[in-house]
N, C-alpha and C positions, 0 to 999 in steps of 0.2 A: 871023733863024732862031733858035728856042729850042734851046739845047743843055743836056744833063743837067749838073747840078752835083753835086759830091761831098757826102756827108753832113756832113763837117766844115765845108765852105764854107757850106752851107745853114744849118747850126746857127748859125754866126757871124752870117749875114744875119738869121736869125730873132731872135737876141738883140738886134741893133742895132735892128731894127724895134720890138721890144717896149720897149726903153729909150726910143725916140723917142716911142712912144705914151704911156708913163708921163709923160715930161717934158711932153708936150702937154696933159696933164690937170692940171698943177700948179696952174693958176689956178682950178680948180673947187672948190666946197665939198667938204670931206672930213670923214669921221668919225674919231673917235679913241677912243671908248669902246664897249663891247659894246652898251649900250642904244641907241646911235645906229643900229643895223642893224635895218631893218624889212623883213620879207618881204612883197613886193607880189604875187608870183605864183609858181607852181611848175609844173614839167612833168617828164616822165620817160619811162622805157622799162622794160618787163619783159625779163628776160634768160632765156636757156635753160640757164644753168649756176649752180651754187651759189656759186662764187667768181669773179665777173666781173673782178676786178682792174683796174678802170677807171682811166683817167687822161685829163686834159685835153691837148688840143693846146697847144703852147707859145705860140701867137699868136691862136687863134680859139676859138669856143665848140663845136668838135667834141670828141667823146669817143671814145676807143678802148676796147673791152672785149672780153674773151674771149667766144667763141661756140663752140658745138659744132662741132668739126672745123676751127676757125680763129678769126677775130676779126671784129668788126663796128665800123664807124664810125657813130656816132650823131650826128644833127643836131638842133639846137634846134627844139622844137615837133614833133618826129617822133612820129607816131601809129602807127608800125609799118610804114609803106609806103615810107619814104625812106631806109632803112638801106643802107649799102654793105657787103656781106659779102665776106669773103675766106676761101677754103678752101685750106689748105696742100696742096701737091702730094702729100705722103705721107699725107694724110687724118689727120694726128695733131693732138692738142690743142695749142693755143698757150698759153703761160703768161707772165705778167708783160709783156704788150705795152706798149711805151712809145714815144712819138714822138721820133725823132731831130730832125725838123723838120716843117714843114707837109706835106711830101710823102712822108716815109718813116717807117715803123714797124719796130721791131725786137722780136723775141720769142725765147723760149728754151724749154727743156724743163720738165717738171713737177717735176723733182727735181735737186738739186745733184749727188748721187752715189747709187750703189746698192751694196748688199753682195751679193756673189755667194755661191752655195752653199758654196764652199770658204773663205769668210770674208774674201776680199779685198774692199776698197772701191775702186770705180772711178768716174770721173766719168761723168755722163750723156753718151751718145754723140751726141745729136741736135744740140747746139750752138746757135748763134745764127743766126737768119735775118732778113734785111732785105727788106721789101716796099715797093716804090715805087708810089705811088698816083696819079701824075700822068697817067694815061692811061685809056682805056676798059677795058683789061685790066691789072690789077696785075702788076708784075714781081717775081718772087721770086728771091732770091740767098742762098746759104749764105755767111755772113760768116766764121764760125769753127766748127770741128768740135767745140769744147768751149765751155762757158760757160753760166751760169745767172743769172737775175735781173738783166737788164741795167739799167744806169743811165747817164744821159748827163752828161758833164762836159766842157765846152768842145768840143774836136774829137776826143774819145776816148769810147769806150764802156767803162764799168767792168763787170766781170762776175766771178762766183764760179766757181772751179774747185777742188773739194774744199776744202781749208783755206787756199787762197791767193786773193788778189785779183789779177786781171789787167786790163790795159788793151788795147783793141783799136782799131786805126785803121780808116780808111775802106776800106783794101785788105785787111783781115783780118790785118794784122801784129799779133802778140801779144807783150806784155811783162809780166813780173811787176811788180806795183806796189811790193812791198817786203816787210815782215815778214808772217808768217801773220796772217790776220784774216778776217772774215766780213762780207758784206753792205754793201759800200761805199756811201756816200751822198755823191756829190761835189756841189760847187756847180756849177750849170749855166753860170754866167758868171764863175767865180772859181777860185782855186787850192785852196780848202779841201776837205777830204775827212774824213768820219767813217767809222769802222768798229767792229765789235764784236770782242772777243777770243774769244768763243765764239758759236755760232749761236743759242743760247737757245730760239728757237721751232722748231727742227728738230733731228734727231738729231746728236750730236757724236761722231764716230768717230775723232777726231784728237787732241784736246788733253788729255784726262784732267783738265780743270779743273772746278771747280764750274760749274753752269749760269749762276749769277749772277756775271758778271765785269765788266770795265770797257768803257765806250764810249770809244774813242780819238778825240779831236778834233784833227785837224791843221789849224790855222788857216793855216799856211804851212810851208815847209821848216824854219824855225827856231823855230816856236812850236807846241808840242804839249801838250794837256791831257788828263786822263782823268776820266771821270764814272763812279763806282762804280755798278754796277747799271743802267747806261743801255742803251737800245736804241731803235729807231724814230726816229733823228735826222732832223731837217729843218732846212734853212738858212733864216734870215729874210732879208728884203730889206735889212736893215741889217748883214748879215754875222754875226749871232748864230746860235745853235743852240737849237732846242727838242727835247726828247727825253722819252721815257717812262722812268721809273725804277722798278725792282722794289724793293719794301721788304724782301724777304727772299729766301732761296734757295727756288725752286719745289719743291713736294713731289713726290716720285716718283709717277707715274701721274696727275697732275693737270695741267690747263692752266696754262701759265706765269703767267698773269695772276691766278690765284686767290689768290695771296699778297698781292695789293694793289699798285696802281700809282699813281704821281703823275706829273704833267707838270711839267717844269722848263724854265726859260729861262736860257741862259748868253749874256750880252750880248757877250762877247769874250774874248780870251786873259787868263788869270789872274783872271777874274771869277768870283765865287761863284755857284753855281746858285741861282735863285729859284724856289720852288714857286709855280706859277701856277694849278694845278688839282689838288686832292686827288681820289682815286678817279677817275682819268681816264687815257686813253691815246689813241693815234692822233692826235697833234697835227698841225695844219696851219696854219702861220703865214700871215697875210694878206699878199698881195704888195705892198701900199702902206701899210697902216695897222698900228699897234702892237697888234693883237689876234690871237688864236689860236683856231681851232675845235678842239674836243676831243670825244671820245666817252666816255660814262660806262658803268659796268657794267650799268645798267638800260636800256640801249639808247636813250639820249638824246644829242643833240648840243647842246653849249653853246659860247658865244663868251665868251672870257675876255680880260682885258687882260694885256699882257706883264709887268706888275708884280704880277699876282695880286689886285689890289684890287677888280676889278669882274667880274661874271659874270652871264650871261643864258642860260637854257635856251631853245632856239628850236624844236626839232623832234625827231622820232624818227629813229633811224638809227645808222650807224657808218661808219668810214672816210671822214671828211669831207675834201674837197679843194676849195680855192678855185680859181676860174678865173683865167687870166692877168691880167685886168683887175680882179679882186676884186669884181665885182658879182654873182657866182653861186657857190653852194656845192653841190657834188656830194656826195650821201650814198648809202649803200647801205642798203636796207630789206628786211626779210623780207616776202614776199608771203603774205597771210593765207590764200589758197586756191590755192596754187601747184601745178601738175602736177609729177610726178616729173621730176627733172633728166634731160636727154638723156644717154645713156651715151656714153662715148668710142667711137670707131670702132676702137680698137686694144686688144687684150687687155693689153698692157704698161701703157697709161695707166690702164685700169680697176684693175689690181692695185696700181699706185702710189697711186691715189686711195683704195683700201681701206686701204692701210697708213697713209695720212695720217689717215684717220678713226680708226683704231685707236690712233694716237698722241695723240689728243685726246679722252679719255673725258669725258663730260659735255657735249660739244658736239653737240647733237642737231639743229642747224639745218643740214640738208644740202639744202634745197630751193632752186630758182632764186630769184633776188632781183629786186628792182625798184631801178633807179637813178633817184633823184629829184634834180632841180636846183631849188634855191630861189633866186629872183632878189630882190636886195635894193635898197632905197632907203636912202641915207644921210641921216640927219637930225641933223647937228651942231648942238647947241644951245649956249647960253651956259655958260661954265665958271665956277664959283664957287670 
């Protein structure tokens, strides 16, 4: 008889399975330079929202993405008929959906906090919700009454509550992570955690610091580094960190990235950052190879080497994400003739969306997107 397993236990099982799959591929030919990656086919899905916030399952080629009034699970080769949709009980928008494991997805509210008419800042009240997908009818459970932008680290969920990072266990138990900070990015199968000293991309009602601050990289409890101007950190398969770096303090009233951004790679504790891509952001390190996918200001996706010596432009899009096995790259594209985005079903969500647009002048792309997956063949050639 099958019995339900806890999010933490399933996460460990998924990690072990993923590691086993990678070790089983060790004898196959592998690539090591950007020019070794060749697109052999592509597929994708149109979305109903302007910010799908898509992410891969940790073990398969399924993708979860925001959908009007919930989220949708997208399957490879889907032409619009095989999607598994989930609608929240409260008919509210889901934000930052992410896989806990192959059967569970967690999502949160559209904002970290809100300012009341009397000036007080309070956390969003919707909290984190876990949906179990292993049956004909998905099961929804409120995990925590507060929490924003969930991320998975080992057997804990990291989330934002105003200017503090919290960790939440499978039973909803909540603990403060430590010092004030924003937008934790934990290692899914390690002890490392990165976080920002200021929110940078969202309003800062707490710190009084310049927008451009430090990215804190906690490799372990005893090893901590700081990257000035860093944000958008991602962990590499070798235990390093890639991140976007702001070149200057963002100008008031302008998008944060208008001052110019570069992508850097930090191989380990006390190692100097290496610029791997000028005029780039949204870095996604490959899960098995020493290459990184990045997005450029002109809407292109490039693959660069971890030392910055090689670069190949491959496609249009933004927000690149490698699949768990590294054979597919998910990107977000603008639809050339997209219909208007479906509105939220709640007035509160619509007002928050309007505020977000107002905070990003110059960003006129508010139409539904297309999620495209490029499938690669690796062509490792002789090295000279």
